[in-house]
N, C-alpha and C positions, 0 to 999 in steps of 0.2 A: 237509586237507579236499579232500572231494569237489567240484567246483565242476561242473554240466552246466545248462550257458545254452541257451535257447531264441530263436533269433531270431527276431523281430518277423518278420511275410509284407512289409513293404516293406522292409527292409534286405540291405545289401549282402555290404558286413565287419563286421567286427568290429574295434573302437579300444580298447587296455587298457596297462596296466603291464606284460602280458608280449610285447604287439607292440610297444611304442615308440610306439603312437600314431599317430601320422605315419610315421615311416620302411616301417614293413611291415603294415599292415591284414591280416586275414586271413579271407578269402572266406566266405562265412556258407556254402557247400557243405562248406569245408573244417573247419569245428569238429566239437570231439570233446570229450566229458569230457577234465577234465584237474584232476591234483592242487594244492594250496598249503600250505603248512606251517601246520598248526590256531590260528598266533599272528599270523595275513597280514593287511594290511588291503588291501582290493586293489579297482580302481577300472576302469571300463570301461565302453563305449558303445558307438552303432551310425552306420555308415553308411547312407545311406539312396541311389535312383537317382541324387539331386539332386548330390551328394556332402555333403550337410547334415548336419551330426552333431546326430543325436537320441538323448536317455534310451531306455531299457530300459521302457517303460509299463509291464514287469509288477515291477518294481523300486520299490517306494514309501518307501522308508530314504527319510533325509531327504537332501539333497545337501550335502556337506561339503567342496567343491574350490570356493576364491572365484575361481576364475581362470575356469573351465570351468560351467556349468549344468547341461549333460546333463552329465555326470561321474557317473554311481552308482556306491554300490560293496559289496562283503562283503565281510562281516568274520569270520574263522575264529571258530573256537567257544572257544579262547583267547587270544581281542583283546583285548586292554582298553586304552582311550586311558591315560597314567602322570596317576598320581594327581592332580596338580595343575591336569592342565590344567582338570577338570574345577570349579576353583577360583579360575578364576583369571580373571571375567567379572565383581568384587567391583570396586568404588573403589581407586583407589592413594589413598597416601595420605601420599606425596611432591610433590618440587616437579615441572612439567612447565616449562622457559621455549622458548620461538618465538622463533628469532632467524634473520636474512637474511641471510645474509654474500657482500658484494659483490663479486664474483671479479673480479680481470683477467684470473688463469690464463683462463677459460672466457669470460671477458665476459661474465656473467651471474651475474642474483642468487639465488642457491639458498637453502631454506629449508633447516635445520637442527630437531629437537628432542635437550635433552634432559632428562633426568629423574636425579631425587640425590632418593636414601630420605628420610623425614623424619626432620627431626635433625639432618639428614649436606650439608644443600646448601651450608654455608661450608669442610667437609672437604675436605680434602685428601685424595685418593681415586684406584684402579686407574680405568680408563676400561675400556668394552666399548666400539668403534669400530661399529655394524649398516652395511653396504649394503642396499639394499631397505629404507630405514630406516620409513618410512611401513608396511608390510605388519610388520615386525617389532612398531611400537611396537602397530600395530589386530590383526591376525588372530593373531601373534604373542603377544601381552601378556606381553609381556616383562619392562616395568615390576612389573605387579602378580609375577610370577613371581618376581622376585626382592627383595619385598615379601613370600612367604610362603618363600622359603626362609633369610630373613632372621631370621626367627620363632622359625624353627626350627637358628638358626646352621652350616647346613646352606654358606654361603657369608660371606663378606668385605665391607662396603658399598663401592658402587658407585656415580658417577656414568657414567649410557649415553648414547653419543650415537648417535643415530636421522639415517642422512643417504640421502635418497629417494634416485631418479636422476630425470632428465627423459626423456633418450634411454639406456635402460636397456644395450642392445647397443654406443650406441657410446661413450657410460661407461666401462664394462666390460669391454669385449675389447680387451686391450692394447692401453692409454691413459696413453701416460704424463703426459696431462696431467692427467687426472682425477687421478690420483695425487699429484700437485702441493697439485689444488687441495684433497686429504685434508688431507698434509703439512706445507705450506706455506701452508694459508691456515683450511680451521677447526679445526687443534691450536690455532694461538695462539687465535683469533678465543673458541674456547668454554672454553679456560684459563685468559678473562678474567671469567668468569663462572662456573668449575665448578671446581675447584681440584685443580691434577694431580699424580698423587706420583712422577710418570712410569713408572706399568706401567701396559702396556694391550693390547687383545683388539684381532685383527682380524676379525672376526667375516662370515659371507655366507652365501647360499645359492646353490646354480647357478651361475651368470654372474661372483653377487657375489661366493662362493667363491672360486674362480679368481680377482678381485682381492684378495683379502682375503691371501692367501696372496701376490700379488704385492709388498702395501704391505709387509709385514709380510721378505718376502725382501727386496726393496732396501730397507727404513727399521729395520731392528733394532733401531737408536738407538732408534725409536718405539714399535715393539712386541714383544713377547715372548711372545706366544700368540698361535697361529692355531686360529680352530674356523671348521671348513667346512663345510655339509650340500647332501651331492648336492653336492660343488665340481667347476665344469665342465670337467673337464681334460683329457678326452678332445679341446677345444679347441684349434685353434693360429689364429695369426696370419694366413695366408695362406688360412684357409676360406672356404668359403660360408656366410655364416648363417644365412640362409634353412634350412640343410640341419644342424640344430644335432649330430649321427649320425654327420659329416664330424672332419678335423680330425685331429692326427697326436702328442697328448701333447708340445707346445709346452714347460709348464711343466715335463717331465718330464725334457726334454732339460736342460731349462736346470737342473736338479739334476746330472742327468750331468755336463756336463761344466763340475759349477762345479768351481776347482780346489782343493785347501787342503780348509781347514776350512769345515763350513756353518755360514750364519750361526744363533748362541744363539738360537735358536726352540723352542719346544714347541707341538705339531701336538695337535689330538682332529678328528678326519675322521670323518664323520660319512654313512653310505648306507643306503639302501633297496637290499633284496638283486631289487626287481622291476624294477630301471629300469639303464636303457643303458649309465651312468656308470660302475657300477658296478666292471669290469677297472680304469679309469684311475683309481679312488679306491687299489683294491688295489694297483697298481704301486705309486704315490707313495708310499702307508704301507711297502710291500716292502724301495723303495728308500732313503726315507729313515731308514726303523730301521737298514738294513744299514751308513747312513753314522752313524752313531753320533745321528742326529739323536731324542728325546725324542719319539717318535710315538704314536696312542694309535688303533687304527678299530673307532669302533662304528656297528655290523649292525642292521635293524629287518629284519621280511619286507613289504615296501610297497613305492610307486614313488615316480614325484617329482614330490612334492606336500607342502599343508602341514598337510596332517595327519600324516604324518609328520615331518616337521622340529617344528610342533607339542612331539611326544612327545617329540621331543630336545633341545629346551628347557633342560628342568630340570640337565640332565648336562654340556651343555656349560659352564652356567655356575656348573658346581661344578667344570668342571675351570678356567673361569679365574678366579675366583675361592675356589681353594681355602682353607680353612683352616688 
């Protein structure tokens, strides 16, 4: 797909998946036609002279990025969302519990949502524990996707546990207290209402993906599988989190420095090819595989956004709950 953008007269820089948005905005004087794969989903916007982010007035496509109302998109002639995404807006048929967990570890009350498929609320089932729980529950419509996959027999039933963050970076970035909250407070409390068969998957996107990998790595007695979507594996505990393009792949160093056998985990790494986190995801996949871990890397021609992650939800569920 050949892309030829025409900057509006007020624009100073192009922001896009290809420029890592904040890291290296492209001056409009340097804009030139470029090529993307024919199945790509691509997001972009412009900066004006005041530094404000603004949409392209020539692009009237619907805005699909729930974070950024200024993010316009282009889609290649072969791009198609996953077929189940368009069916995910129908009501769910199962039970949704809304729990408030009094955390002594965090000194706060934290909400947790638990979805059980229809007819399975009292069954002892696998769990999938989602970070960014409100986003996966609402934007991702994961309960409905689970219902659809169950209808076709492509997955087993499971209880879905959705944990929203309060201060996302503080919760997710190398925070042992938050990990203890999940493992030592969320797990026993949810077990009282959604029986657990001892099989669980840790799942998250971006920083939530990094956290999910840490959770499973530290507690393989609780988690046997990991699903990360654009996992922030470039990050390190000493980086400036206001500049997310820094870091030196601390989790990869943990893997490389681990003596003996790796924790007995299965990995599903999902990432876009148009985002800055691709090299660190490839590095982790390579090293886990070289050390005998069962690890898969699923790539799509897209950036760091919820359209990309929604298109990967069904494959992740099929991995976590394979029949």
